[in-house]
N, C-alpha and C positions, 0 to 999 in steps of 0.2 A: 504493500500499500504506499509506504513512504517514498520508495523510489520510482514507482510507476513503471516497473520493468518486470518482465517475466524471467524466470530462471528455471533451469532444468533441475529436477530433484528425482531422487531414487525412492521408490516405495520400500520401506524397511520392514513394515508389518501390515498385514491385512487380516482383520478378524471379522468374522461373521457374528452378528449380535441378534438375538431374538428379543423383540419388545413387544409390549402389549398395548401400544398406543402409537399414534403417529400424527403428524401435522402435514397438511398440504398448504404451502404458502404460494398463493397465486399472485402474479404481477402483471403489469401492463405489457410485458414482452410476450406473454402467453406461455411461458416456460415455467411450470411450478417447481419449487424446491420442496422436497419431501424429506422430513426429518422425524426422529422421534421426539417425544415431549421431554426432553432432557435439558435442564438448565445449563448443563456444561457445554452444550452445543451453542456456539456463538456465531453471529454474522456481523458484517459491518453495515451500519444503518445510518442514514441521514434523517434526522428529525425534522419536523415541520419548521422549526426556527433556524434550520441550517447547520445545527451541530451534528458532527460525524462522530460515532462511537461504536465500539464493539459491545453488542447486546445479546443477551440470551434469546434463543428463539421463543421461549416461553413468555418473554415480555414484549413481543412484536404486536403492532397494531396496524389495522388497515389505515393507509394514508402515509405510513413511514416509507422510506425509499431503501431498497436494497441495492448493494453495489453489484452491477453486472460486470464481471471481470472480463468477459469476451469483448464487449463494446467499449469498456472503460468509462461507462456511464451510470447513472442512478435511475432506477425503475421503481414505480410506485407499487406498493402491495395493494391488491385490489380485493383480496379475500384470504381468510384464514380458515381452514376446515379441520376439525378434530375428529379423530377416529379413536374412541376410548374402547378398548376391548379388542379381541381377535388376536391373531399372532402375525407379527410383521418380521420379515427378515431384512436387517439393515447391515451396512458394512462400514466399519471404522478403517480408515486408511491413515497410516503414519508414514511420514516422508522425512528425508534428510532436510537440513536447513534450507529455507526458512520454516518448513513444517506445514506451510499452507498448500492447498490445491483447490482446483476449480471443480465444483460439482454442479453439473447442468447449467453452467454459465456463471455461477455464483461463487465467490470466493469463500472458501471453507478454511477458516484459520485453525491453528492447533488447538485441540481441546485441552482445557485446564481442569 
């Protein structure tokens, strides 16, 4: 984010995770970001007042903007849909420095 440059990283760990909930975050680009409802999962967000911050997916709201890493632009969240229950297979990817990767166009920072 700070250098506005892409770098090549290596996947060092890839784990399959079973969750019992998920979120579909829809944006103006038409590409949803699907994540589990885990507060550790964070994305870069631009708030309505112009503040850019790293925010937990569980705190997102319609009207906030997500960083679209492919186009290097911000795109507005148009809907958030929750699936509570069921079994969902998710994938955690860990990479070498800086640890970020792009998931369906959106920058996915290191999980803390």
